[in-house]
N, CA, C and O atoms as a MOPAC input file, in Angstrom:
PM7 MOZYME 1SCF
protein

 N      4.37300 1     6.07300 1    23.45400 1
 C      3.34700 1     7.09600 1    23.41500 1
 C      3.02900 1     7.49000 1    24.86200 1
 O      2.82300 1     6.62800 1    25.71700 1
 N      2.99200 1     8.78700 1    25.12100 1
 C      2.71300 1     9.24100 1    26.48300 1
 C      1.21100 1     9.15400 1    26.78800 1
 O      0.40700 1     8.84900 1    25.90700 1
 N      0.84700 1     9.42500 1    28.03800 1
 C     -0.55300 1     9.25800 1    28.45400 1
 C     -1.49300 1    10.23200 1    27.74300 1
 O     -2.63900 1     9.88000 1    27.46500 1
 N     -1.03200 1    11.44900 1    27.44400 1
 C     -1.88000 1    12.39800 1    26.71100 1
 C     -2.16600 1    11.89000 1    25.30000 1
 O     -3.29000 1    12.00200 1    24.81000 1
 N     -1.14900 1    11.33400 1    24.65300 1
 C     -1.34800 1    10.77400 1    23.31500 1
 C     -2.31000 1     9.59700 1    23.36300 1
 O     -3.18100 1     9.46700 1    22.50300 1
 N     -2.15600 1     8.74000 1    24.36600 1
 C     -3.04500 1     7.58900 1    24.50500 1
 C     -4.48600 1     8.03700 1    24.72100 1
 O     -5.41700 1     7.43100 1    24.19000 1
 N     -4.66600 1     9.09400 1    25.49800 1
 C     -6.00500 1     9.63200 1    25.74200 1
 C     -6.61400 1    10.17100 1    24.44600 1
 O     -7.79400 1     9.95700 1    24.17100 1
 N     -5.80700 1    10.86500 1    23.66000 1
 C     -6.28200 1    11.39900 1    22.38600 1
 C     -6.64700 1    10.27700 1    21.41800 1
 O     -7.66900 1    10.35300 1    20.73600 1
 N     -5.82200 1     9.24300 1    21.35600 1
 C     -6.12000 1     8.09200 1    20.50400 1
 C     -7.44200 1     7.46000 1    20.92800 1
 O     -8.24500 1     7.08000 1    20.07600 1
 N     -7.67700 1     7.34300 1    22.23000 1
 C     -8.93400 1     6.76900 1    22.72800 1
 C    -10.12900 1     7.61200 1    22.29900 1
 O    -11.18300 1     7.06800 1    21.97000 1
 N     -9.97800 1     8.93000 1    22.29800 1
 C    -11.07300 1     9.80700 1    21.86300 1
 C    -11.38600 1     9.62700 1    20.37800 1
 O    -12.54800 1     9.70000 1    19.97700 1
 N    -10.37100 1     9.39600 1    19.57200 1
 C    -10.56900 1     9.22800 1    18.13600 1
 C    -11.01700 1     7.81600 1    17.75700 1
 O    -11.46400 1     7.59700 1    16.63200 1
 N    -10.90600 1     6.86700 1    18.67000 1
 C    -11.20300 1     5.46900 1    18.35600 1
 C    -12.62200 1     5.25800 1    17.84400 1
 O    -12.85100 1     4.34700 1    17.04900 1
 N    -13.57500 1     6.07100 1    18.27500 1
 C    -14.95900 1     5.90100 1    17.84600 1
 C    -15.32900 1     6.68900 1    16.60400 1
 O    -16.49300 1     6.69500 1    16.20400 1
 N    -14.36700 1     7.35100 1    15.98800 1
 C    -14.65000 1     8.19600 1    14.82500 1
 C    -14.16300 1     7.54000 1    13.54200 1
 O    -13.21900 1     6.75000 1    13.55400 1
 N    -14.82100 1     7.88000 1    12.43000 1
 C    -14.32800 1     7.38900 1    11.14800 1
 C    -13.44300 1     8.46200 1    10.50300 1
 O    -13.62000 1     9.65400 1    10.75300 1
 N    -12.50500 1     8.03300 1     9.68400 1
 C    -11.54000 1     8.94300 1     9.06900 1
 C    -12.19600 1    10.02100 1     8.22000 1
 O    -11.80800 1    11.18500 1     8.32300 1
 N    -13.19100 1     9.67800 1     7.37300 1
 C    -13.82800 1    10.74600 1     6.59900 1
 C    -14.49500 1    11.79800 1     7.48300 1
 O    -14.49900 1    12.97900 1     7.13800 1
 N    -15.05500 1    11.38600 1     8.61200 1
 C    -15.66600 1    12.34200 1     9.53000 1
 C    -14.63300 1    13.29100 1    10.11900 1
 O    -14.88200 1    14.49000 1    10.24200 1
 N    -13.47100 1    12.74900 1    10.48400 1
 C    -12.39000 1    13.59500 1    11.00100 1
 C    -11.91700 1    14.54800 1     9.91100 1
 O    -11.68900 1    15.72900 1    10.17400 1
 N    -11.76900 1    14.04500 1     8.69400 1
 C    -11.34500 1    14.88800 1     7.56800 1
 C    -12.34800 1    16.01000 1     7.31600 1
 O    -11.95700 1    17.15600 1     7.09300 1
 N    -13.63900 1    15.68400 1     7.35100 1
 C    -14.67800 1    16.70900 1     7.15500 1
 C    -14.62300 1    17.76200 1     8.26400 1
 O    -14.79500 1    18.95300 1     8.00300 1
 N    -14.38300 1    17.32100 1     9.49700 1
 C    -14.28700 1    18.26700 1    10.61200 1
 C    -13.09300 1    19.19900 1    10.42400 1
 O    -13.19200 1    20.39700 1    10.69000 1
 N    -11.96900 1    18.65600 1     9.96700 1
 C    -10.79700 1    19.49600 1     9.70900 1
 C    -11.09200 1    20.50700 1     8.60700 1
 O    -10.66600 1    21.65900 1     8.68700 1
 N    -11.82400 1    20.07400 1     7.57500 1
 C    -12.22300 1    20.99800 1     6.50500 1
 C    -13.05600 1    22.14400 1     7.07300 1
 O    -12.83200 1    23.30700 1     6.73500 1
 N    -14.02400 1    21.81300 1     7.94300 1
 C    -14.88600 1    22.84500 1     8.53500 1
 C    -14.10100 1    23.80300 1     9.42400 1
 O    -14.47600 1    24.96600 1     9.57100 1
 N    -13.02100 1    23.31900 1    10.01100 1
 C    -12.18200 1    24.16100 1    10.85900 1
 C    -11.18700 1    24.99000 1    10.04500 1
 O    -10.36900 1    25.71900 1    10.60600 1
 N    -11.26700 1    24.87000 1     8.72400 1
 C    -10.36500 1    25.63300 1     7.87100 1
 C     -9.02100 1    24.97700 1     7.65000 1
 O     -8.05400 1    25.64800 1     7.29000 1
 N     -8.94700 1    23.67300 1     7.86200 1
 C     -7.71300 1    22.92100 1     7.64700 1
 C     -7.92600 1    21.88200 1     6.55000 1
 O     -7.79400 1    20.68600 1     6.80700 1
 N     -8.25500 1    22.31600 1     5.32800 1
 C     -8.55500 1    21.35600 1     4.26000 1
 C     -7.30200 1    20.64700 1     3.75200 1
 O     -6.17500 1    21.07000 1     4.01100 1
 N     -7.52900 1    19.57300 1     3.03000 1
 C     -6.43400 1    18.87400 1     2.36800 1
 C     -5.59000 1    18.00300 1     3.27000 1
 O     -4.46100 1    17.66200 1     2.91500 1
 N     -6.11000 1    17.63200 1     4.43000 1
 C     -5.32500 1    16.81000 1     5.34100 1
 C     -5.21700 1    15.36800 1     4.85400 1
 O     -4.18700 1    14.72500 1     5.05600 1
 N     -6.24300 1    14.86500 1     4.23100 1
 C     -6.25800 1    13.49100 1     3.71400 1
 C     -6.99900 1    13.49500 1     2.38900 1
 O     -8.18600 1    13.17300 1     2.33500 1
 N     -6.31400 1    13.85300 1     1.33800 1
 C     -6.95400 1    13.94700 1     0.02700 1
 C     -7.33700 1    12.57200 1    -0.50400 1
 O     -6.60500 1    11.60100 1    -0.31400 1
 N     -8.47000 1    12.49400 1    -1.15900 1
 C     -8.88200 1    11.26200 1    -1.83200 1
 C     -9.29300 1    10.13200 1    -0.91200 1
 O     -9.15500 1     8.96600 1    -1.28300 1
 N     -9.79000 1    10.43500 1     0.27000 1
 C    -10.23300 1     9.37900 1     1.18100 1
 C    -11.43900 1     8.65300 1     0.62000 1
 O    -12.36300 1     9.26900 1     0.08800 1
 N    -11.41800 1     7.34100 1     0.74500 1
 C    -12.54900 1     6.53000 1     0.30900 1
 C    -12.74400 1     5.40500 1     1.31500 1
 O    -11.77400 1     4.95000 1     1.92200 1
 N    -13.97800 1     4.94900 1     1.50300 1
 C    -14.20400 1     3.83900 1     2.43000 1
 C    -13.60500 1     2.54500 1     1.89400 1
 O    -13.52200 1     2.33900 1     0.68300 1
 N    -13.19300 1     1.68400 1     2.80700 1
 C    -12.71900 1     0.35900 1     2.43800 1
 C    -13.90600 1    -0.58700 1     2.51600 1
 O    -14.49200 1    -0.74800 1     3.58700 1
 N    -14.26600 1    -1.20800 1     1.41900 1
 C    -15.39700 1    -2.12500 1     1.39800 1
 C    -15.14700 1    -3.31700 1     2.31600 1
 O    -14.06400 1    -3.90100 1     2.31600 1
 N    -16.15300 1    -3.66200 1     3.08700 1
 C    -16.12400 1    -4.83200 1     3.96500 1
 C    -14.97000 1    -4.80600 1     4.96400 1
 O    -14.48100 1    -5.86400 1     5.36100 1
 N    -14.53100 1    -3.63100 1     5.37200 1
 C    -13.45100 1    -3.50700 1     6.35500 1
 C    -14.08000 1    -3.12600 1     7.67700 1
 O    -14.63800 1    -2.03600 1     7.80100 1
 N    -14.00400 1    -3.99500 1     8.66200 1
 C    -14.72200 1    -3.79200 1     9.91300 1
 C    -13.81100 1    -3.46600 1    11.09600 1
 O    -14.31000 1    -3.23100 1    12.19600 1
 N    -12.51200 1    -3.44500 1    10.90500 1
 C    -11.58700 1    -3.19400 1    12.00200 1
 C    -11.32600 1    -1.69800 1    12.14400 1
 O    -11.17000 1    -0.99500 1    11.14500 1
 N    -11.27800 1    -1.21200 1    13.37700 1
 C    -10.95700 1     0.18900 1    13.63800 1
 C     -9.44800 1     0.34500 1    13.69900 1
 O     -8.76100 1    -0.47600 1    14.30700 1
 N     -8.93200 1     1.38700 1    13.07700 1
 C     -7.50100 1     1.66900 1    13.07500 1
 C     -7.30000 1     3.07800 1    13.60000 1
 O     -7.77000 1     4.03900 1    12.99100 1
 N     -6.60900 1     3.21500 1    14.72100 1
 C     -6.32800 1     4.53400 1    15.29400 1
 C     -4.85900 1     4.60200 1    15.68500 1
 O     -4.22200 1     3.57900 1    15.93400 1
 N     -4.34200 1     5.79800 1    15.73500 1
 C     -2.95800 1     5.99500 1    16.14900 1
 C     -2.53700 1     7.41200 1    15.86100 1
 O     -3.30500 1     8.19000 1    15.29500 1
 N     -1.31900 1     7.75500 1    16.24700 1
 C     -0.84600 1     9.11000 1    15.99500 1
 C     -0.68300 1     9.35700 1    14.50300 1
 O     -0.43000 1     8.43200 1    13.73200 1
 N     -0.83000 1    10.60000 1    14.11000 1
 C     -0.65600 1    10.96300 1    12.70500 1
 C      0.81100 1    10.87300 1    12.32700 1
 O      1.69600 1    11.09700 1    13.15200 1
 N      1.05000 1    10.54700 1    11.08700 1
 C      2.40400 1    10.50000 1    10.55400 1
 C      2.50000 1    11.62700 1     9.54100 1
 O      1.90900 1    11.54600 1     8.46400 1
 N      3.23100 1    12.66400 1     9.87100 1
 C      3.29200 1    13.85700 1     9.03700 1
 C      4.27000 1    13.66400 1     7.88700 1
 O      5.39600 1    13.20600 1     8.08100 1
 N      3.82900 1    14.01800 1     6.70000 1
 C      4.69400 1    13.97200 1     5.51900 1
 C      4.56000 1    15.28400 1     4.76600 1
 O      3.54100 1    15.96800 1     4.85700 1
 N      5.59300 1    15.62000 1     4.02800 1
 C      5.49300 1    16.76700 1     3.13600 1
 C      5.26100 1    16.19000 1     1.74900 1
 O      6.10600 1    15.46700 1     1.22200 1
 N      4.13100 1    16.50600 1     1.16800 1
 C      3.72900 1    15.93300 1    -0.10900 1
 C      3.91900 1    16.95200 1    -1.21900 1
 O      3.35200 1    18.04400 1    -1.18000 1
 N      4.71000 1    16.59100 1    -2.19300 1
 C      4.86200 1    17.41400 1    -3.39000 1
 C      4.75200 1    16.49700 1    -4.59100 1
 O      5.24500 1    15.36900 1    -4.56400 1
 N      4.11200 1    16.97100 1    -5.63500 1
 C      4.00700 1    16.17800 1    -6.85600 1
 C      5.39100 1    16.09500 1    -7.49100 1
 O      5.92600 1    17.09400 1    -7.97200 1
 N      5.95400 1    14.91300 1    -7.48500 1
 C      7.29000 1    14.73100 1    -8.03000 1
 C      7.29600 1    13.71200 1    -9.15800 1
 O      8.35500 1    13.35700 1    -9.67700 1
 N      6.12000 1    13.24600 1    -9.53500 1
 C      6.04100 1    12.26200 1   -10.60300 1
 C      4.79400 1    12.50800 1   -11.43600 1
 O      3.87100 1    13.20900 1   -11.02000 1
 N      4.79200 1    11.92900 1   -12.59300 1
 C      3.62500 1    12.01500 1   -13.47500 1
 C      3.21000 1    10.58700 1   -13.77200 1
 O      3.98500 1     9.85100 1   -14.38300 1
 N      2.02400 1    10.16300 1   -13.36600 1
 C      1.02500 1    10.91800 1   -12.61400 1
 C      1.48800 1    11.10700 1   -11.17600 1
 O      2.34000 1    10.36000 1   -10.69500 1
 N      0.92500 1    12.11200 1   -10.48000 1
 C      1.33200 1    12.35700 1    -9.09800 1
 C      0.98900 1    11.18300 1    -8.18900 1
 O      0.07300 1    10.41400 1    -8.48300 1
 N      1.71100 1    11.04500 1    -7.10200 1
 C      1.48100 1     9.96500 1    -6.15100 1
 C      0.25100 1    10.21200 1    -5.30100 1
 O     -0.49000 1    11.17200 1    -5.51000 1
 N      0.05000 1     9.32600 1    -4.33600 1
 C     -1.08700 1     9.42200 1    -3.42500 1
 C     -0.59400 1     9.31300 1    -1.98600 1
 O      0.58200 1     9.04500 1    -1.74200 1
 N     -1.50300 1     9.52400 1    -1.03700 1
 C     -1.17000 1     9.36400 1     0.37600 1
 C     -0.62800 1     7.95800 1     0.62300 1
 O      0.26300 1     7.77000 1     1.45200 1
 N     -1.16100 1     6.98100 1    -0.08800 1
 C     -0.73200 1     5.59600 1     0.07900 1
 C      0.73100 1     5.35800 1    -0.22900 1
 O      1.30300 1     4.36700 1     0.22600 1
 N      1.35100 1     6.24800 1    -0.99500 1
 C      2.76200 1     6.08900 1    -1.32100 1
 C      3.65500 1     6.19900 1    -0.08600 1
 O      4.79700 1     5.74000 1    -0.10700 1
 N      3.14900 1     6.79800 1     0.98000 1
 C      3.94900 1     7.01300 1     2.18000 1
 C      3.70200 1     5.96800 1     3.25900 1
 O      4.35100 1     6.00300 1     4.30400 1
 N      2.79200 1     5.05000 1     3.03200 1
 C      2.38100 1     4.12100 1     4.08500 1
 C      3.53900 1     3.26300 1     4.58400 1
 O      3.56800 1     2.90100 1     5.76000 1
 N      4.48900 1     2.93200 1     3.71800 1
 C      5.61600 1     2.10800 1     4.14300 1
 C      6.55600 1     2.84000 1     5.09300 1
 O      7.38800 1     2.20500 1     5.74100 1
 N      6.44200 1     4.16100 1     5.18900 1
 C      7.28300 1     4.94100 1     6.09700 1
 C      6.75800 1     4.95400 1     7.53000 1
 O      7.45800 1     5.41200 1     8.43400 1
 N      5.54800 1     4.46200 1     7.75400 1
 C      4.97000 1     4.42800 1     9.09900 1
 C      5.54900 1     3.22200 1     9.83900 1
 O      5.46500 1     2.09200 1     9.36000 1
 N      6.13100 1     3.47100 1    10.99900 1
 C      6.79000 1     2.40700 1    11.75500 1
 C      5.78200 1     1.38100 1    12.28000 1
 O      4.68300 1     1.75100 1    12.69500 1
 N      6.15100 1     0.08900 1    12.26500 1
 C      5.27600 1    -0.94100 1    12.82400 1
 C      4.95400 1    -0.64300 1    14.29100 1
 O      5.81500 1    -0.18900 1    15.04400 1
 N      3.72100 1    -0.90000 1    14.68200 1
 C      3.30400 1    -0.70700 1    16.06500 1
 C      2.83100 1     0.69100 1    16.39700 1
 O      2.49200 1     0.96200 1    17.54900 1
 N      2.79700 1     1.60200 1    15.41000 1
 C      2.35600 1     2.96500 1    15.70100 1
 C      0.88600 1     3.17200 1    15.39500 1
 O      0.35300 1     4.24600 1    15.67300 1
 N      0.22100 1     2.19000 1    14.83900 1
 C     -1.22400 1     2.24800 1    14.58000 1
 C     -1.87000 1     1.03400 1    15.22000 1
 O     -1.28500 1    -0.04700 1    15.28200 1
 N     -3.11100 1     1.24300 1    15.70400 1
 C     -3.83400 1     0.13900 1    16.34600 1
 C     -5.13000 1    -0.07500 1    15.65800 1
 O     -5.89500 1    -0.96000 1    16.04300 1

């Protein structure tokens, strides 16, 4: 990760994911993280670069964002 990416990750470190999602919605970029919910009793902060996926409903019932988590390379989230 280059220094600009590291700086951006540091800026996001103090934010919660639902807050970032709400901000994207207000900026007219809805649907970035559908179905976000808080993790009960989870106290660790997780930040890192976004992992872009193209999501299409290909199954019944349709999948979730979590279906792609195994595609994120180890060490790319902190």
